[in-house]
C-alpha positions as CSV (number, residue, x, y, z in Angstrom):
1,M,-13.5,18.7,-9.4
2,P,-10.6,16.4,-10.4
3,I,-11.2,13.7,-7.9
4,H,-9.6,10.2,-8.9
5,A,-11.8,7.3,-9.1
6,T,-9.7,5.3,-6.3
7,A,-10.2,8.1,-4.0
8,V,-12.3,8.3,-0.8
9,V,-13.8,11.6,0.9
10,D,-16.0,11.6,3.3
11,A,-19.3,12.9,2.6
12,T,-18.7,15.6,5.3
13,A,-15.4,16.9,3.7
14,S,-15.6,20.1,1.7
15,V,-13.7,20.0,-1.1
16,H,-13.1,23.0,-3.7
17,P,-14.7,22.6,-7.2
18,T,-10.3,23.2,-8.1
19,A,-8.2,21.4,-5.8
20,D,-7.1,17.9,-7.2
21,I,-7.5,14.6,-5.3
22,G,-5.0,11.8,-6.5
23,P,-5.1,8.3,-6.2
24,Y,-5.8,6.2,-3.1
25,A,-5.8,9.3,-1.2
26,I,-8.2,9.8,1.6
27,V,-9.8,12.8,3.1
28,G,-11.8,12.1,6.1
29,A,-14.6,14.1,7.9
30,K,-14.3,17.5,8.6
31,V,-11.7,18.3,6.2
32,T,-11.9,21.4,4.0
33,I,-9.5,22.2,1.6
34,G,-9.1,25.3,-0.6
35,A,-9.0,26.4,-4.5
36,R,-6.1,24.5,-6.5
37,T,-5.0,22.6,-3.4
38,T,-3.3,19.1,-4.7
39,V,-3.4,15.9,-2.6
40,G,-1.1,13.3,-4.0
41,A,-1.6,9.5,-4.3
42,H,-2.0,7.5,-1.1
43,A,-1.8,11.1,0.9
44,V,-4.0,10.8,3.9
45,I,-5.2,13.8,5.7
46,E,-8.0,13.5,8.8
47,G,-10.3,16.0,10.0
48,P,-11.2,18.4,11.6
49,T,-8.5,20.2,9.2
50,T,-8.6,22.7,7.2
51,L,-6.2,23.6,4.3
52,G,-6.3,27.1,2.5
53,E,-5.5,28.1,-1.4
54,D,-2.2,26.5,-3.5
55,N,-1.1,24.1,-0.8
56,R,0.6,20.7,-2.4
57,I,0.3,17.0,-0.3
58,C,2.4,14.9,-2.1
59,P,2.3,11.5,-2.1
60,Q,2.1,9.2,1.6
61,A,2.0,12.6,3.7
62,A,-0.3,12.2,6.4
63,L,-2.0,15.1,7.9
64,G,-4.6,16.1,10.7
65,G,-3.7,13.0,12.4
66,P,-4.6,12.5,16.0
67,P,-2.0,13.8,18.4
68,Q,0.9,11.1,20.0
69,D,0.1,12.6,23.6
70,L,-0.8,9.7,26.1
71,K,-3.7,12.3,27.7
72,Y,-5.2,12.3,24.1
73,K,-9.0,11.0,24.6
74,G,-10.5,11.3,21.2
75,E,-11.3,14.8,22.0
76,P,-12.3,17.1,18.9
77,T,-9.2,19.0,18.3
78,T,-8.2,20.9,14.8
79,L,-5.2,21.4,12.2
80,V,-5.3,24.9,10.5
81,I,-2.8,24.7,7.6
82,G,-2.3,28.0,5.4
83,N,-1.8,29.0,1.9
84,R,0.9,27.8,-0.8
85,N,2.4,24.8,1.8
86,M,4.3,22.0,0.1
87,F,4.5,19.0,2.1
88,R,6.5,16.3,0.4
89,E,6.5,12.8,1.2
90,F,5.2,10.8,4.4
91,C,5.5,14.1,6.1
92,T,3.3,14.5,9.1
93,V,1.6,16.9,10.8
94,H,-1.0,16.3,13.8
95,R,-4.0,18.3,15.1
96,G,-3.5,20.0,18.6
97,T,-4.9,18.4,22.2
98,V,-7.3,19.6,25.2
99,T,-4.6,20.7,27.7
100,G,-2.2,22.6,25.1
101,H,-4.5,25.3,22.4
102,G,-6.5,22.6,20.7
103,T,-5.1,23.8,17.2
104,T,-2.1,23.5,15.6
105,I,-1.2,26.2,13.1
106,I,1.0,26.3,10.3
107,G,1.5,30.1,7.8
108,D,1.7,30.1,4.8
109,D,4.5,29.3,1.8
110,N,6.7,26.7,4.1
111,L,8.3,24.2,2.7
112,F,8.3,20.2,4.8
113,M,10.7,17.7,3.1
114,A,10.4,14.1,3.2
115,Y,10.2,12.7,6.8
116,S,9.6,15.7,8.8
117,H,7.3,16.4,11.3
118,V,5.1,19.3,13.3
119,A,3.1,17.8,16.9
120,H,0.5,18.7,18.5
121,D,0.0,22.2,19.8
122,C,2.6,23.8,17.1
123,V,2.4,27.1,16.0
124,V,4.3,27.5,12.7
125,G,4.9,30.8,10.8
126,S,5.7,31.4,7.1
127,R,8.2,30.8,4.8
128,T,10.2,28.0,7.2
129,V,12.1,25.1,5.7
130,F,12.0,22.2,7.3
131,A,14.3,19.6,6.2
132,N,14.2,15.4,5.6
133,G,13.3,14.4,9.0
134,A,13.4,18.1,11.0
135,S,10.7,17.0,13.9
136,L,9.2,19.2,16.3
137,A,7.7,17.8,19.9
138,G,4.5,19.4,20.9
139,H,3.3,23.6,21.9
140,C,6.8,24.6,19.8
141,V,6.5,27.8,18.4
142,I,8.5,28.7,15.2
143,G,8.6,31.7,14.0
144,D,8.6,33.5,10.1
145,D,11.9,32.9,8.0
146,V,13.6,29.5,10.4
147,V,15.2,26.9,8.2
148,L,15.8,23.5,10.1
149,G,18.4,21.2,9.3
150,A,17.6,17.3,8.5
151,Y,16.9,15.7,11.0
152,A,17.2,19.2,13.5
153,A,14.6,18.0,16.8
154,V,13.1,20.8,19.3
155,R,12.1,20.0,22.5
156,Q,8.6,20.2,23.4
157,F,7.4,24.0,24.4
158,L,10.8,25.6,22.8
159,R,10.5,28.7,20.3
160,V,12.6,29.4,17.1
161,G,12.5,32.5,16.9
162,P,12.7,34.7,13.3
163,F,15.3,33.8,10.8
164,A,17.3,31.6,13.0
165,F,19.2,28.5,11.0
166,V,19.5,25.2,13.0
167,G,21.8,23.0,11.8
168,A,21.7,19.1,10.6
169,F,21.4,16.9,12.9
170,S,21.4,19.3,16.1
171,G,19.0,19.0,19.3
172,M,17.5,21.7,20.7
173,N,16.8,21.9,24.4
174,H,16.5,26.2,24.8
175,D,15.1,28.6,22.7
176,V,17.1,29.0,19.6
177,L,17.9,32.6,19.5
178,P,16.5,34.8,16.0
179,F,18.8,35.7,13.5
180,L,21.5,33.1,14.5
181,W,22.8,30.2,13.1
182,S,22.7,27.4,16.0
183,S,24.4,24.3,15.4
184,S,26.1,21.3,17.4
185,D,29.7,20.7,18.3
186,R,29.8,19.1,21.9
187,A,27.0,21.4,22.7
188,V,24.2,23.3,20.6
189,R,25.1,26.9,20.3
190,A,24.5,29.9,18.4
191,W,27.7,30.0,16.2
192,K,27.5,33.3,14.0
193,V,24.8,35.6,12.6
194,N,22.8,33.7,9.5
195,S,24.5,36.5,7.2
196,V,23.8,34.4,4.1
197,G,20.5,33.6,5.2
198,L,19.2,37.1,5.8
199,E,20.8,38.8,2.8
200,R,19.0,36.5,0.8
201,K,15.6,37.3,2.3
202,G,16.6,41.0,1.7
203,F,18.5,42.6,5.1
204,S,20.8,45.0,4.1
205,K,24.3,45.5,5.3
206,E,23.8,47.9,7.6
207,R,21.3,45.5,9.4
208,V,23.1,42.3,9.2
209,A,26.0,44.3,11.3
210,A,24.1,45.8,13.3
211,L,23.1,42.0,14.5
212,Q,27.1,41.0,14.0
213,K,27.5,43.3,16.6
214,A,25.2,42.1,18.8
215,Y,26.1,38.9,18.3
216,R,29.9,39.8,19.8
217,V,27.8,41.2,22.9
218,L,26.4,37.5,22.9
219,H,29.9,35.9,22.8
220,R,31.1,38.3,25.3
221,H,29.1,38.2,28.1
222,R,27.6,34.9,27.6
223,H,28.3,33.7,31.0
224,D,26.7,37.4,32.6
225,R,22.9,37.6,31.5
226,A,23.0,40.9,33.2
227,A,25.9,42.7,31.8
228,M,24.8,40.7,28.0
229,M,21.3,42.4,28.2
230,A,22.8,46.2,29.5
231,A,25.3,46.0,26.7
232,L,22.3,45.4,24.2
233,E,20.9,48.2,25.2
234,P,22.4,50.7,23.2
235,I,22.4,48.5,19.7
236,A,18.8,47.4,20.4
237,A,17.8,51.3,20.7
238,A,19.2,51.6,16.9
239,F,18.2,48.9,15.2
240,D,14.9,47.0,15.4
241,D,16.4,43.8,14.7
242,V,18.3,43.6,17.6
243,K,15.7,45.1,19.8
244,A,13.7,42.0,18.7
245,L,16.8,39.7,19.6
246,R,16.9,41.0,22.7
247,D,13.5,41.0,23.7
248,F,13.2,37.1,22.1
249,I,16.0,36.9,25.0
250,A,13.8,38.6,27.4
251,S,11.3,36.9,27.4
252,S,12.7,33.1,27.4
253,E,11.4,30.9,29.8
254,Q,13.3,28.1,28.7
255,G,16.7,29.6,28.3
256,I,18.2,30.2,25.1
257,H,21.6,28.3,22.9
258,G,23.9,30.7,24.3
259,A,26.8,32.9,21.4
């Protein structure tokens, strides 16, 4: 187990023999680090935190710190991270709170660029990209294959649907629709289908075209929720992606950034 002589590893930490702990890194109490995970110079991992296999924590990243919640009084909450994630320089991810569900959860194959932030009690899916400075407030749920542009900010308790793209410097105050490209002009809205991103993920032209048709329905009926849902029904019956989009809208408790 290559642990640098200057690293500090707590006696209660569990580090896999194939993991690599760099110079001046700190691995705190009740931290579990999986196989082939690397922890860069000066990175800090506090516990209780569990990291899976093949993760890379770059220099100065800070994972598993206590939540930035004034109600937090030192309760034993956790951070759980899957496999093959990349946490770049100065990225921060915090543990959960007892007033939330107690755990911050991150899936697999995610990229968190420099200065990005995941707050307490968030649930992040797999294959997401957080560009530089992208930030989540507490209790957010981020679907699979989401891209958050640089300095995008998501308010607490919001959801970002799978395959969504959020433009740089956008402030999200409502749930973000899946499959669509949302960004700021005078107000945040879903401007179009995230067609380039979907095609890169292997979506067929037919699936993208169905979502394009659904988007036109959203735009046409953006001031009439009942008419919007009714018009989506026949498309949703034929295409699972549109059904997922319709169900996301129907289940939203925070409202949506419309088309």
